C-alpha positions in Angstrom: 45.5 9.8 25.3 43.6 12.0 22.8 46.6 12.0 20.5 46.4 8.2 20.2 42.8 8.2 18.8 42.6 7.7 15.1 39.7 9.8 13.8 40.1 8.6 10.3 38.4 5.3 11.1 35.0 6.9 11.9 32.5 5.4 9.5 29.0 6.9 8.7 26.1 5.3 10.4 24.3 2.6 8.4 20.7 3.3 7.5 21.1 7.1 7.9 20.8 9.1 4.7 23.6 11.5 3.9 22.9 15.0 2.7 22.5 15.5 -1.1 26.1 16.8 -1.6 27.5 13.7 0.1 25.8 11.3 -2.5 26.9 13.5 -5.4 23.5 15.0 -6.1 23.1 18.6 -6.7 20.1 20.6 -5.4 18.8 20.6 -9.0 19.0 16.9 -9.2 17.2 16.5 -5.9 14.4 18.8 -7.1 14.1 16.7 -10.3 13.9 13.5 -8.3 11.2 15.0 -6.0 9.3 16.2 -9.1 9.4 12.7 -10.6 8.2 11.3 -7.3 5.2 13.6 -7.4 4.6 12.8 -11.0 4.7 9.1 -10.3 2.3 9.4 -7.3 -0.2 11.3 -9.5 0.1 8.7 -12.2 -0.6 6.0 -9.6 -3.7 7.8 -8.4 -5.0 8.1 -12.0 -4.2 4.5 -12.7 -6.2 3.5 -9.6 -9.2 5.5 -10.8 -9.0 3.9 -14.2 -8.8 0.5 -12.6 -12.0 1.3 -10.7 -13.7 2.2 -14.0 -12.7 -1.1 -15.6 -13.8 -3.1 -12.5 -17.2 -1.2 -12.6 -17.7 -2.2 -16.2 -16.8 -5.8 -15.4 -19.1 -5.8 -12.5 -22.0 -4.7 -14.6 -21.3 -7.7 -16.9 -21.0 -10.0 -14.0 -17.3 -10.9 -14.3 -16.2 -9.4 -11.0 -17.3 -9.7 -7.4 -18.8 -6.7 -5.6 -16.1 -7.0 -2.9 -13.4 -6.4 -5.5 -15.1 -3.3 -6.8 -15.7 -1.9 -3.3 -12.1 -2.5 -2.3 -10.7 -0.9 -5.4 -13.0 2.1 -5.2 -12.1 2.7 -1.5 -8.4 2.5 -2.3 -8.9 5.0 -5.1 -10.9 7.3 -2.8 -8.2 7.2 -0.1 -5.5 7.9 -2.7 -7.4 10.8 -4.0 -8.1 12.2 -0.5 -4.4 11.8 0.4 -3.4 13.6 -2.8 -5.8 16.4 -2.0 -4.5 16.8 1.5 -0.9 16.9 0.3 -1.8 19.6 -2.3 -3.5 21.6 0.5 -0.5 21.4 2.7 1.8 22.4 -0.1 -0.4 25.4 -0.9 -0.5 26.3 2.8 3.3 26.1 3.1 3.7 28.3 -0.1 1.3 30.9 1.3 3.1 30.9 4.6 6.5 31.5 2.9 5.0 34.3 0.8 3.7 36.0 4.0 7.2 35.8 5.6 8.7 39.3 6.0 12.3 39.8 5.2 
């Protein structure tokens, strides 16, 4: 009965990511893509802060509603807080790795 099973027809699950060697990425390429992800995230936070500055200037002139300014400033604040927490976790993980005894 086991001999009649064809194991070559097993297909990978859909929606489940394969490891980096299966998609042809080397560990170096995976690190570069992670680095570009972090860079893009930091650029987005900076862009949100610049957007808040522009909206504040427009609000002073009377071109923008206070609601829009408050929403944009809260979004920028939340993004900055998230970035700070991620940075803290990365530093904490690095320190934990450095304390590990070999």
